[in-house]
Each structure stands twice: as structure tokens, then as C-alpha cells.
mmCIF file of the protein (N, C-alpha, C, O) and its ligand, coordinates in Angstrom:
data_MODEL
# 
_entry.id   MODEL 
# 
loop_
_entity.id 
_entity.type 
_entity.pdbx_number_of_molecules 
1 polymer     1 
2 non-polymer 1 
# 
_entity_poly.entity_id                      1 
_entity_poly.type                           'polypeptide(L)' 
_entity_poly.nstd_linkage                   no 
_entity_poly.nstd_monomer                   no 
_entity_poly.pdbx_seq_one_letter_code       MATAKDPVCGMEVDPRKAAGRMEYQGKPYYFCSQECLKQFKGGPKKYVK 
_entity_poly.pdbx_seq_one_letter_code_can   MATAKDPVCGMEVDPRKAAGRMEYQGKPYYFCSQECLKQFKGGPKKYVK 
_entity_poly.pdbx_strand_id                 A 
# 
loop_
_entity_poly_seq.entity_id 
_entity_poly_seq.num 
_entity_poly_seq.mon_id 
_entity_poly_seq.hetero 
1 1  MET n 
1 2  ALA n 
1 3  THR n 
1 4  ALA n 
1 5  LYS n 
1 6  ASP n 
1 7  PRO n 
1 8  VAL n 
1 9  CYS n 
1 10 GLY n 
1 11 MET n 
1 12 GLU n 
1 13 VAL n 
1 14 ASP n 
1 15 PRO n 
1 16 ARG n 
1 17 LYS n 
1 18 ALA n 
1 19 ALA n 
1 20 GLY n 
1 21 ARG n 
1 22 MET n 
1 23 GLU n 
1 24 TYR n 
1 25 GLN n 
1 26 GLY n 
1 27 LYS n 
1 28 PRO n 
1 29 TYR n 
1 30 TYR n 
1 31 PHE n 
1 32 CYS n 
1 33 SER n 
1 34 GLN n 
1 35 GLU n 
1 36 CYS n 
1 37 LEU n 
1 38 LYS n 
1 39 GLN n 
1 40 PHE n 
1 41 LYS n 
1 42 GLY n 
1 43 GLY n 
1 44 PRO n 
1 45 LYS n 
1 46 LYS n 
1 47 TYR n 
1 48 VAL n 
1 49 LYS n 
# 
loop_
_struct_asym.id 
_struct_asym.entity_id 
A 1 
B 2 
# 
loop_
_chem_comp.id 
_chem_comp.type 
_chem_comp.mon_nstd_flag 
ALA 'L-peptide linking' y 
ARG 'L-peptide linking' y 
ASP 'L-peptide linking' y 
CYS 'L-peptide linking' y 
GLN 'L-peptide linking' y 
GLU 'L-peptide linking' y 
GLY 'peptide linking'   y 
LEU 'L-peptide linking' y 
LYS 'L-peptide linking' y 
MET 'L-peptide linking' y 
PHE 'L-peptide linking' y 
PRO 'L-peptide linking' y 
SER 'L-peptide linking' y 
THR 'L-peptide linking' y 
TYR 'L-peptide linking' y 
VAL 'L-peptide linking' y 
ZN  non-polymer         . 
# 
_pdbx_entity_nonpoly.entity_id   2 
_pdbx_entity_nonpoly.name        ? 
_pdbx_entity_nonpoly.comp_id     ZN 
# 
_pdbx_nonpoly_scheme.asym_id         B 
_pdbx_nonpoly_scheme.entity_id       2 
_pdbx_nonpoly_scheme.mon_id          ZN 
_pdbx_nonpoly_scheme.ndb_seq_num     1 
_pdbx_nonpoly_scheme.pdb_seq_num     101 
_pdbx_nonpoly_scheme.auth_seq_num    101 
_pdbx_nonpoly_scheme.pdb_mon_id      ZN 
_pdbx_nonpoly_scheme.auth_mon_id     ZN 
_pdbx_nonpoly_scheme.pdb_strand_id   A 
_pdbx_nonpoly_scheme.pdb_ins_code    . 
# 
loop_
_atom_site.group_PDB 
_atom_site.id 
_atom_site.type_symbol 
_atom_site.label_atom_id 
_atom_site.label_alt_id 
_atom_site.label_comp_id 
_atom_site.label_asym_id 
_atom_site.label_entity_id 
_atom_site.label_seq_id 
_atom_site.pdbx_PDB_ins_code 
_atom_site.Cartn_x 
_atom_site.Cartn_y 
_atom_site.Cartn_z 
_atom_site.occupancy 
_atom_site.B_iso_or_equiv 
_atom_site.pdbx_formal_charge 
_atom_site.auth_seq_id 
_atom_site.auth_comp_id 
_atom_site.auth_asym_id 
_atom_site.auth_atom_id 
_atom_site.pdbx_PDB_model_num 
ATOM   1   N  N  . MET A 1 1  ? 119.504 84.668 -1.591 1.00 0.00 ? 1   MET A N  1 
ATOM   2   C  CA . MET A 1 1  ? 119.113 84.982 -0.253 1.00 0.00 ? 1   MET A CA 1 
ATOM   3   C  C  . MET A 1 1  ? 120.447 84.567 0.611  1.00 0.00 ? 1   MET A C  1 
ATOM   4   O  O  . MET A 1 1  ? 121.028 83.486 0.508  1.00 0.00 ? 1   MET A O  1 
ATOM   5   N  N  . ALA A 1 2  ? 120.787 85.570 1.421  1.00 0.00 ? 2   ALA A N  1 
ATOM   6   C  CA . ALA A 1 2  ? 122.053 85.542 2.194  1.00 0.00 ? 2   ALA A CA 1 
ATOM   7   C  C  . ALA A 1 2  ? 121.841 84.937 3.434  1.00 0.00 ? 2   ALA A C  1 
ATOM   8   O  O  . ALA A 1 2  ? 122.650 84.168 3.953  1.00 0.00 ? 2   ALA A O  1 
ATOM   9   N  N  . THR A 1 3  ? 120.626 85.313 3.989  1.00 0.00 ? 3   THR A N  1 
ATOM   10  C  CA . THR A 1 3  ? 120.249 85.026 5.395  1.00 0.00 ? 3   THR A CA 1 
ATOM   11  C  C  . THR A 1 3  ? 119.159 84.009 5.531  1.00 0.00 ? 3   THR A C  1 
ATOM   12  O  O  . THR A 1 3  ? 118.311 83.871 4.649  1.00 0.00 ? 3   THR A O  1 
ATOM   13  N  N  . ALA A 1 4  ? 119.174 83.273 6.662  1.00 0.00 ? 4   ALA A N  1 
ATOM   14  C  CA . ALA A 1 4  ? 118.068 82.557 7.175  1.00 0.00 ? 4   ALA A CA 1 
ATOM   15  C  C  . ALA A 1 4  ? 117.517 82.907 8.489  1.00 0.00 ? 4   ALA A C  1 
ATOM   16  O  O  . ALA A 1 4  ? 118.211 83.480 9.329  1.00 0.00 ? 4   ALA A O  1 
ATOM   17  N  N  . LYS A 1 5  ? 116.208 82.562 8.712  1.00 0.00 ? 5   LYS A N  1 
ATOM   18  C  CA . LYS A 1 5  ? 115.760 83.091 10.046 1.00 0.00 ? 5   LYS A CA 1 
ATOM   19  C  C  . LYS A 1 5  ? 115.914 81.967 10.816 1.00 0.00 ? 5   LYS A C  1 
ATOM   20  O  O  . LYS A 1 5  ? 115.562 80.854 10.425 1.00 0.00 ? 5   LYS A O  1 
ATOM   21  N  N  . ASP A 1 6  ? 116.500 82.214 12.062 1.00 0.00 ? 6   ASP A N  1 
ATOM   22  C  CA . ASP A 1 6  ? 116.353 81.173 13.392 1.00 0.00 ? 6   ASP A CA 1 
ATOM   23  C  C  . ASP A 1 6  ? 114.874 81.174 13.779 1.00 0.00 ? 6   ASP A C  1 
ATOM   24  O  O  . ASP A 1 6  ? 114.336 82.165 14.272 1.00 0.00 ? 6   ASP A O  1 
ATOM   25  N  N  . PRO A 1 7  ? 114.170 79.897 13.510 1.00 0.00 ? 7   PRO A N  1 
ATOM   26  C  CA . PRO A 1 7  ? 112.887 79.676 14.096 1.00 0.00 ? 7   PRO A CA 1 
ATOM   27  C  C  . PRO A 1 7  ? 112.673 79.833 15.490 1.00 0.00 ? 7   PRO A C  1 
ATOM   28  O  O  . PRO A 1 7  ? 111.534 80.045 15.905 1.00 0.00 ? 7   PRO A O  1 
ATOM   29  N  N  . VAL A 1 8  ? 113.730 79.744 16.325 1.00 0.00 ? 8   VAL A N  1 
ATOM   30  C  CA . VAL A 1 8  ? 113.403 79.816 17.738 1.00 0.00 ? 8   VAL A CA 1 
ATOM   31  C  C  . VAL A 1 8  ? 113.391 81.368 18.233 1.00 0.00 ? 8   VAL A C  1 
ATOM   32  O  O  . VAL A 1 8  ? 112.421 81.849 18.820 1.00 0.00 ? 8   VAL A O  1 
ATOM   33  N  N  . CYS A 1 9  ? 114.368 81.972 17.983 1.00 0.00 ? 9   CYS A N  1 
ATOM   34  C  CA . CYS A 1 9  ? 114.499 83.516 18.446 1.00 0.00 ? 9   CYS A CA 1 
ATOM   35  C  C  . CYS A 1 9  ? 114.162 84.507 17.430 1.00 0.00 ? 9   CYS A C  1 
ATOM   36  O  O  . CYS A 1 9  ? 114.051 85.701 17.707 1.00 0.00 ? 9   CYS A O  1 
ATOM   37  N  N  . GLY A 1 10 ? 113.985 83.997 16.172 1.00 0.00 ? 10  GLY A N  1 
ATOM   38  C  CA . GLY A 1 10 ? 113.738 84.899 14.984 1.00 0.00 ? 10  GLY A CA 1 
ATOM   39  C  C  . GLY A 1 10 ? 114.815 85.731 14.622 1.00 0.00 ? 10  GLY A C  1 
ATOM   40  O  O  . GLY A 1 10 ? 114.532 86.742 13.979 1.00 0.00 ? 10  GLY A O  1 
ATOM   41  N  N  . MET A 1 11 ? 115.931 85.522 14.890 1.00 0.00 ? 11  MET A N  1 
ATOM   42  C  CA . MET A 1 11 ? 117.038 86.279 14.528 1.00 0.00 ? 11  MET A CA 1 
ATOM   43  C  C  . MET A 1 11 ? 117.663 85.844 13.026 1.00 0.00 ? 11  MET A C  1 
ATOM   44  O  O  . MET A 1 11 ? 117.719 84.668 12.668 1.00 0.00 ? 11  MET A O  1 
ATOM   45  N  N  . GLU A 1 12 ? 118.099 86.915 12.245 1.00 0.00 ? 12  GLU A N  1 
ATOM   46  C  CA . GLU A 1 12 ? 118.531 86.537 11.106 1.00 0.00 ? 12  GLU A CA 1 
ATOM   47  C  C  . GLU A 1 12 ? 119.896 85.928 11.293 1.00 0.00 ? 12  GLU A C  1 
ATOM   48  O  O  . GLU A 1 12 ? 120.732 86.443 12.036 1.00 0.00 ? 12  GLU A O  1 
ATOM   49  N  N  . VAL A 1 13 ? 120.137 84.678 10.518 1.00 0.00 ? 13  VAL A N  1 
ATOM   50  C  CA . VAL A 1 13 ? 121.400 83.866 10.537 1.00 0.00 ? 13  VAL A CA 1 
ATOM   51  C  C  . VAL A 1 13 ? 121.995 83.749 9.315  1.00 0.00 ? 13  VAL A C  1 
ATOM   52  O  O  . VAL A 1 13 ? 121.301 83.504 8.328  1.00 0.00 ? 13  VAL A O  1 
ATOM   53  N  N  . ASP A 1 14 ? 123.290 83.901 9.224  1.00 0.00 ? 14  ASP A N  1 
ATOM   54  C  CA . ASP A 1 14 ? 124.065 83.632 7.872  1.00 0.00 ? 14  ASP A CA 1 
ATOM   55  C  C  . ASP A 1 14 ? 124.260 82.159 7.940  1.00 0.00 ? 14  ASP A C  1 
ATOM   56  O  O  . ASP A 1 14 ? 124.911 81.642 8.848  1.00 0.00 ? 14  ASP A O  1 
ATOM   57  N  N  . PRO A 1 15 ? 123.666 81.439 6.927  1.00 0.00 ? 15  PRO A N  1 
ATOM   58  C  CA . PRO A 1 15 ? 123.777 79.878 6.944  1.00 0.00 ? 15  PRO A CA 1 
ATOM   59  C  C  . PRO A 1 15 ? 125.167 79.417 6.938  1.00 0.00 ? 15  PRO A C  1 
ATOM   60  O  O  . PRO A 1 15 ? 125.416 78.339 7.476  1.00 0.00 ? 15  PRO A O  1 
ATOM   61  N  N  . ARG A 1 16 ? 126.189 80.164 6.345  1.00 0.00 ? 16  ARG A N  1 
ATOM   62  C  CA . ARG A 1 16 ? 127.498 79.770 6.555  1.00 0.00 ? 16  ARG A CA 1 
ATOM   63  C  C  . ARG A 1 16 ? 128.110 80.039 7.828  1.00 0.00 ? 16  ARG A C  1 
ATOM   64  O  O  . ARG A 1 16 ? 129.186 79.480 8.046  1.00 0.00 ? 16  ARG A O  1 
ATOM   65  N  N  . LYS A 1 17 ? 127.606 80.820 8.742  1.00 0.00 ? 17  LYS A N  1 
ATOM   66  C  CA . LYS A 1 17 ? 128.179 81.157 9.925  1.00 0.00 ? 17  LYS A CA 1 
ATOM   67  C  C  . LYS A 1 17 ? 127.178 80.515 11.235 1.00 0.00 ? 17  LYS A C  1 
ATOM   68  O  O  . LYS A 1 17 ? 127.417 80.708 12.427 1.00 0.00 ? 17  LYS A O  1 
ATOM   69  N  N  . ALA A 1 18 ? 126.223 79.859 10.788 1.00 0.00 ? 18  ALA A N  1 
ATOM   70  C  CA . ALA A 1 18 ? 125.253 79.408 11.817 1.00 0.00 ? 18  ALA A CA 1 
ATOM   71  C  C  . ALA A 1 18 ? 125.840 78.459 12.820 1.00 0.00 ? 18  ALA A C  1 
ATOM   72  O  O  . ALA A 1 18 ? 126.656 77.614 12.452 1.00 0.00 ? 18  ALA A O  1 
ATOM   73  N  N  . ALA A 1 19 ? 125.460 78.561 14.066 1.00 0.00 ? 19  ALA A N  1 
ATOM   74  C  CA . ALA A 1 19 ? 125.977 77.773 15.101 1.00 0.00 ? 19  ALA A CA 1 
ATOM   75  C  C  . ALA A 1 19 ? 125.418 76.228 15.173 1.00 0.00 ? 19  ALA A C  1 
ATOM   76  O  O  . ALA A 1 19 ? 125.911 75.314 15.834 1.00 0.00 ? 19  ALA A O  1 
ATOM   77  N  N  . GLY A 1 20 ? 124.418 76.181 14.436 1.00 0.00 ? 20  GLY A N  1 
ATOM   78  C  CA . GLY A 1 20 ? 123.736 74.891 14.320 1.00 0.00 ? 20  GLY A CA 1 
ATOM   79  C  C  . GLY A 1 20 ? 122.812 74.891 13.015 1.00 0.00 ? 20  GLY A C  1 
ATOM   80  O  O  . GLY A 1 20 ? 122.416 75.908 12.446 1.00 0.00 ? 20  GLY A O  1 
ATOM   81  N  N  . ARG A 1 21 ? 122.527 73.521 12.624 1.00 0.00 ? 21  ARG A N  1 
ATOM   82  C  CA . ARG A 1 21 ? 121.700 73.346 11.215 1.00 0.00 ? 21  ARG A CA 1 
ATOM   83  C  C  . ARG A 1 21 ? 121.007 72.216 11.674 1.00 0.00 ? 21  ARG A C  1 
ATOM   84  O  O  . ARG A 1 21 ? 121.498 71.351 12.400 1.00 0.00 ? 21  ARG A O  1 
ATOM   85  N  N  . MET A 1 22 ? 119.756 72.236 11.201 1.00 0.00 ? 22  MET A N  1 
ATOM   86  C  CA . MET A 1 22 ? 118.862 70.941 11.421 1.00 0.00 ? 22  MET A CA 1 
ATOM   87  C  C  . MET A 1 22 ? 117.917 70.767 10.320 1.00 0.00 ? 22  MET A C  1 
ATOM   88  O  O  . MET A 1 22 ? 117.263 71.739 9.940  1.00 0.00 ? 22  MET A O  1 
ATOM   89  N  N  . GLU A 1 23 ? 117.773 69.535 9.733  1.00 0.00 ? 23  GLU A N  1 
ATOM   90  C  CA . GLU A 1 23 ? 116.712 69.469 8.731  1.00 0.00 ? 23  GLU A CA 1 
ATOM   91  C  C  . GLU A 1 23 ? 115.383 69.028 9.399  1.00 0.00 ? 23  GLU A C  1 
ATOM   92  O  O  . GLU A 1 23 ? 115.374 68.147 10.259 1.00 0.00 ? 23  GLU A O  1 
ATOM   93  N  N  . TYR A 1 24 ? 114.367 69.604 9.021  1.00 0.00 ? 24  TYR A N  1 
ATOM   94  C  CA . TYR A 1 24 ? 113.194 69.239 9.432  1.00 0.00 ? 24  TYR A CA 1 
ATOM   95  C  C  . TYR A 1 24 ? 111.996 69.214 8.586  1.00 0.00 ? 24  TYR A C  1 
ATOM   96  O  O  . TYR A 1 24 ? 111.646 70.235 7.993  1.00 0.00 ? 24  TYR A O  1 
ATOM   97  N  N  . GLN A 1 25 ? 111.367 68.149 8.494  1.00 0.00 ? 25  GLN A N  1 
ATOM   98  C  CA . GLN A 1 25 ? 110.279 67.844 7.274  1.00 0.00 ? 25  GLN A CA 1 
ATOM   99  C  C  . GLN A 1 25 ? 110.913 68.368 5.896  1.00 0.00 ? 25  GLN A C  1 
ATOM   100 O  O  . GLN A 1 25 ? 110.314 69.095 5.104  1.00 0.00 ? 25  GLN A O  1 
ATOM   101 N  N  . GLY A 1 26 ? 112.162 67.909 5.743  1.00 0.00 ? 26  GLY A N  1 
ATOM   102 C  CA . GLY A 1 26 ? 112.763 68.138 4.411  1.00 0.00 ? 26  GLY A CA 1 
ATOM   103 C  C  . GLY A 1 26 ? 113.317 69.560 4.070  1.00 0.00 ? 26  GLY A C  1 
ATOM   104 O  O  . GLY A 1 26 ? 113.848 69.879 3.006  1.00 0.00 ? 26  GLY A O  1 
ATOM   105 N  N  . LYS A 1 27 ? 113.104 70.348 5.146  1.00 0.00 ? 27  LYS A N  1 
ATOM   106 C  CA . LYS A 1 27 ? 113.726 71.819 5.119  1.00 0.00 ? 27  LYS A CA 1 
ATOM   107 C  C  . LYS A 1 27 ? 114.761 72.024 5.937  1.00 0.00 ? 27  LYS A C  1 
ATOM   108 O  O  . LYS A 1 27 ? 114.624 71.522 7.053  1.00 0.00 ? 27  LYS A O  1 
ATOM   109 N  N  . PRO A 1 28 ? 115.955 72.721 5.693  1.00 0.00 ? 28  PRO A N  1 
ATOM   110 C  CA . PRO A 1 28 ? 116.848 73.106 6.477  1.00 0.00 ? 28  PRO A CA 1 
ATOM   111 C  C  . PRO A 1 28 ? 116.592 74.332 7.366  1.00 0.00 ? 28  PRO A C  1 
ATOM   112 O  O  . PRO A 1 28 ? 116.071 75.351 6.912  1.00 0.00 ? 28  PRO A O  1 
ATOM   113 N  N  . TYR A 1 29 ? 116.972 74.205 8.645  1.00 0.00 ? 29  TYR A N  1 
ATOM   114 C  CA . TYR A 1 29 ? 116.811 75.435 9.549  1.00 0.00 ? 29  TYR A CA 1 
ATOM   115 C  C  . TYR A 1 29 ? 118.210 75.712 10.293 1.00 0.00 ? 29  TYR A C  1 
ATOM   116 O  O  . TYR A 1 29 ? 118.922 74.810 10.734 1.00 0.00 ? 29  TYR A O  1 
ATOM   117 N  N  . TYR A 1 30 ? 118.479 76.965 10.363 1.00 0.00 ? 30  TYR A N  1 
ATOM   118 C  CA . TYR A 1 30 ? 119.637 77.455 10.976 1.00 0.00 ? 30  TYR A CA 1 
ATOM   119 C  C  . TYR A 1 30 ? 119.404 78.224 12.145 1.00 0.00 ? 30  TYR A C  1 
ATOM   120 O  O  . TYR A 1 30 ? 118.408 78.928 12.310 1.00 0.00 ? 30  TYR A O  1 
ATOM   121 N  N  . PHE A 1 31 ? 120.517 78.054 13.116 1.00 0.00 ? 31  PHE A N  1 
ATOM   122 C  CA . PHE A 1 31 ? 120.205 78.631 14.408 1.00 0.00 ? 31  PHE A CA 1 
ATOM   123 C  C  . PHE A 1 31 ? 121.535 79.503 14.848 1.00 0.00 ? 31  PHE A C  1 
ATOM   124 O  O  . PHE A 1 31 ? 122.678 79.233 14.479 1.00 0.00 ? 31  PHE A O  1 
ATOM   125 N  N  . CYS A 1 32 ? 121.219 80.449 15.589 1.00 0.00 ? 32  CYS A N  1 
ATOM   126 C  CA . CYS A 1 32 ? 122.212 81.349 15.945 1.00 0.00 ? 32  CYS A CA 1 
ATOM   127 C  C  . CYS A 1 32 ? 123.300 80.745 17.090 1.00 0.00 ? 32  CYS A C  1 
ATOM   128 O  O  . CYS A 1 32 ? 124.481 81.075 17.201 1.00 0.00 ? 32  CYS A O  1 
ATOM   129 N  N  . SER A 1 33 ? 122.631 79.861 17.826 1.00 0.00 ? 33  SER A N  1 
ATOM   130 C  CA . SER A 1 33 ? 123.463 79.110 18.768 1.00 0.00 ? 33  SER A CA 1 
ATOM   131 C  C  . SER A 1 33 ? 123.062 77.832 19.029 1.00 0.00 ? 33  SER A C  1 
ATOM   132 O  O  . SER A 1 33 ? 122.004 77.422 18.551 1.00 0.00 ? 33  SER A O  1 
ATOM   133 N  N  . GLN A 1 34 ? 123.846 77.047 19.811 1.00 0.00 ? 34  GLN A N  1 
ATOM   134 C  CA . GLN A 1 34 ? 123.603 75.651 20.077 1.00 0.00 ? 34  GLN A CA 1 
ATOM   135 C  C  . GLN A 1 34 ? 122.243 75.683 21.022 1.00 0.00 ? 34  GLN A C  1 
ATOM   136 O  O  . GLN A 1 34 ? 121.446 74.746 20.978 1.00 0.00 ? 34  GLN A O  1 
ATOM   137 N  N  . GLU A 1 35 ? 122.061 76.707 21.785 1.00 0.00 ? 35  GLU A N  1 
ATOM   138 C  CA . GLU A 1 35 ? 121.023 76.710 22.604 1.00 0.00 ? 35  GLU A CA 1 
ATOM   139 C  C  . GLU A 1 35 ? 119.649 76.828 21.918 1.00 0.00 ? 35  GLU A C  1 
ATOM   140 O  O  . GLU A 1 35 ? 118.685 76.243 22.413 1.00 0.00 ? 35  GLU A O  1 
ATOM   141 N  N  . CYS A 1 36 ? 119.523 77.553 20.809 1.00 0.00 ? 36  CYS A N  1 
ATOM   142 C  CA . CYS A 1 36 ? 118.420 77.630 19.905 1.00 0.00 ? 36  CYS A CA 1 
ATOM   143 C  C  . CYS A 1 36 ? 118.169 76.239 19.238 1.00 0.00 ? 36  CYS A C  1 
ATOM   144 O  O  . CYS A 1 36 ? 117.025 75.820 19.063 1.00 0.00 ? 36  CYS A O  1 
ATOM   145 N  N  . LEU A 1 37 ? 119.272 75.549 18.879 1.00 0.00 ? 37  LEU A N  1 
ATOM   146 C  CA . LEU A 1 37 ? 119.035 74.412 18.219 1.00 0.00 ? 37  LEU A CA 1 
ATOM   147 C  C  . LEU A 1 37 ? 118.500 73.290 19.334 1.00 0.00 ? 37  LEU A C  1 
ATOM   148 O  O  . LEU A 1 37 ? 117.652 72.430 19.096 1.00 0.00 ? 37  LEU A O  1 
ATOM   149 N  N  . LYS A 1 38 ? 119.057 73.456 20.365 1.00 0.00 ? 38  LYS A N  1 
ATOM   150 C  CA . LYS A 1 38 ? 118.370 72.536 21.394 1.00 0.00 ? 38  LYS A CA 1 
ATOM   151 C  C  . LYS A 1 38 ? 117.014 72.644 21.723 1.00 0.00 ? 38  LYS A C  1 
ATOM   152 O  O  . LYS A 1 38 ? 116.314 71.653 21.929 1.00 0.00 ? 38  LYS A O  1 
ATOM   153 N  N  . GLN A 1 39 ? 116.558 73.932 21.789 1.00 0.00 ? 39  GLN A N  1 
ATOM   154 C  CA . GLN A 1 39 ? 115.187 74.188 21.859 1.00 0.00 ? 39  GLN A CA 1 
ATOM   155 C  C  . GLN A 1 39 ? 114.468 73.690 20.766 1.00 0.00 ? 39  GLN A C  1 
ATOM   156 O  O  . GLN A 1 39 ? 113.435 73.055 20.978 1.00 0.00 ? 39  GLN A O  1 
ATOM   157 N  N  . PHE A 1 40 ? 114.897 73.903 19.542 1.00 0.00 ? 40  PHE A N  1 
ATOM   158 C  CA . PHE A 1 40 ? 114.120 73.469 18.486 1.00 0.00 ? 40  PHE A CA 1 
ATOM   159 C  C  . PHE A 1 40 ? 114.109 71.931 18.413 1.00 0.00 ? 40  PHE A C  1 
ATOM   160 O  O  . PHE A 1 40 ? 113.085 71.425 17.953 1.00 0.00 ? 40  PHE A O  1 
ATOM   161 N  N  . LYS A 1 41 ? 114.968 71.233 18.750 1.00 0.00 ? 41  LYS A N  1 
ATOM   162 C  CA . LYS A 1 41 ? 115.217 69.760 18.740 1.00 0.00 ? 41  LYS A CA 1 
ATOM   163 C  C  . LYS A 1 41 ? 114.228 69.171 19.933 1.00 0.00 ? 41  LYS A C  1 
ATOM   164 O  O  . LYS A 1 41 ? 113.728 68.049 19.853 1.00 0.00 ? 41  LYS A O  1 
ATOM   165 N  N  . GLY A 1 42 ? 114.013 70.060 21.037 1.00 0.00 ? 42  GLY A N  1 
ATOM   166 C  CA . GLY A 1 42 ? 113.006 69.628 22.098 1.00 0.00 ? 42  GLY A CA 1 
ATOM   167 C  C  . GLY A 1 42 ? 111.481 69.562 21.620 1.00 0.00 ? 42  GLY A C  1 
ATOM   168 O  O  . GLY A 1 42 ? 110.640 68.859 22.181 1.00 0.00 ? 42  GLY A O  1 
ATOM   169 N  N  . GLY A 1 43 ? 111.217 70.410 20.476 1.00 0.00 ? 43  GLY A N  1 
ATOM   170 C  CA . GLY A 1 43 ? 109.900 70.408 20.236 1.00 0.00 ? 43  GLY A CA 1 
ATOM   171 C  C  . GLY A 1 43 ? 109.726 71.362 18.763 1.00 0.00 ? 43  GLY A C  1 
ATOM   172 O  O  . GLY A 1 43 ? 109.212 72.480 18.784 1.00 0.00 ? 43  GLY A O  1 
ATOM   173 N  N  . PRO A 1 44 ? 110.132 70.853 17.787 1.00 0.00 ? 44  PRO A N  1 
ATOM   174 C  CA . PRO A 1 44 ? 110.168 71.718 16.484 1.00 0.00 ? 44  PRO A CA 1 
ATOM   175 C  C  . PRO A 1 44 ? 108.760 72.215 16.201 1.00 0.00 ? 44  PRO A C  1 
ATOM   176 O  O  . PRO A 1 44 ? 108.580 73.282 15.615 1.00 0.00 ? 44  PRO A O  1 
ATOM   177 N  N  . LYS A 1 45 ? 107.671 71.373 16.655 1.00 0.00 ? 45  LYS A N  1 
ATOM   178 C  CA . LYS A 1 45 ? 106.336 71.787 16.172 1.00 0.00 ? 45  LYS A CA 1 
ATOM   179 C  C  . LYS A 1 45 ? 105.943 73.202 16.822 1.00 0.00 ? 45  LYS A C  1 
ATOM   180 O  O  . LYS A 1 45 ? 105.092 73.927 16.307 1.00 0.00 ? 45  LYS A O  1 
ATOM   181 N  N  . LYS A 1 46 ? 106.612 73.522 17.956 1.00 0.00 ? 46  LYS A N  1 
ATOM   182 C  CA . LYS A 1 46 ? 106.290 74.778 18.462 1.00 0.00 ? 46  LYS A CA 1 
ATOM   183 C  C  . LYS A 1 46 ? 106.671 75.990 17.588 1.00 0.00 ? 46  LYS A C  1 
ATOM   184 O  O  . LYS A 1 46 ? 106.082 77.070 17.616 1.00 0.00 ? 46  LYS A O  1 
ATOM   185 N  N  . TYR A 1 47 ? 107.784 75.667 16.766 1.00 0.00 ? 47  TYR A N  1 
ATOM   186 C  CA . TYR A 1 47 ? 108.460 76.772 15.928 1.00 0.00 ? 47  TYR A CA 1 
ATOM   187 C  C  . TYR A 1 47 ? 108.050 76.731 14.383 1.00 0.00 ? 47  TYR A C  1 
ATOM   188 O  O  . TYR A 1 47 ? 108.143 77.692 13.619 1.00 0.00 ? 47  TYR A O  1 
ATOM   189 N  N  . VAL A 1 48 ? 107.641 75.620 14.094 1.00 0.00 ? 48  VAL A N  1 
ATOM   190 C  CA . VAL A 1 48 ? 107.343 75.420 12.675 1.00 0.00 ? 48  VAL A CA 1 
ATOM   191 C  C  . VAL A 1 48 ? 105.925 75.114 12.468 1.00 0.00 ? 48  VAL A C  1 
ATOM   192 O  O  . VAL A 1 48 ? 105.425 74.216 13.145 1.00 0.00 ? 48  VAL A O  1 
ATOM   193 N  N  . LYS A 1 49 ? 105.218 75.751 11.614 1.00 0.00 ? 49  LYS A N  1 
ATOM   194 C  CA . LYS A 1 49 ? 103.684 75.643 11.411 1.00 0.00 ? 49  LYS A CA 1 
ATOM   195 C  C  . LYS A 1 49 ? 103.559 74.437 10.443 1.00 0.00 ? 49  LYS A C  1 
ATOM   196 O  O  . LYS A 1 49 ? 102.450 74.064 10.062 1.00 0.00 ? 49  LYS A O  1 
HETATM 197 ZN ZN . ZN  B 2 .  ? 118.599 82.030 18.107 1.00 0.00 2 101 ZN  A ZN 1 
# 
């Protein structure tokens, strides 16, 4: 798998080039921008089921 999905905006992100990364409930999440990472940090439950 080359890409991961940005849970905030739904964009496909290359983990090696991701602008942000965060582990949540034992899983890594990747983000296209710091902005999306910030959104996720503000309320991960909104984006992860
Ligand atoms: Zn994004």
C-alpha cells in the first residue's frame, strides 16, 4: 500500500510525504497538511469510527 487516507479531508496521502502524522488508538494516521492534523487533534472521534 503506497498511500494512506487523510481522515479529515479524505485525500490520498503518501505516508513518506505526509505533512503530519499522528497515532490514535494504536493506528497511524497521515495528513495532507498541518491544518488537517490540527483538526484531527481537536476531535479525532469526529473522523474515526
Ligand atoms: Zn487533508
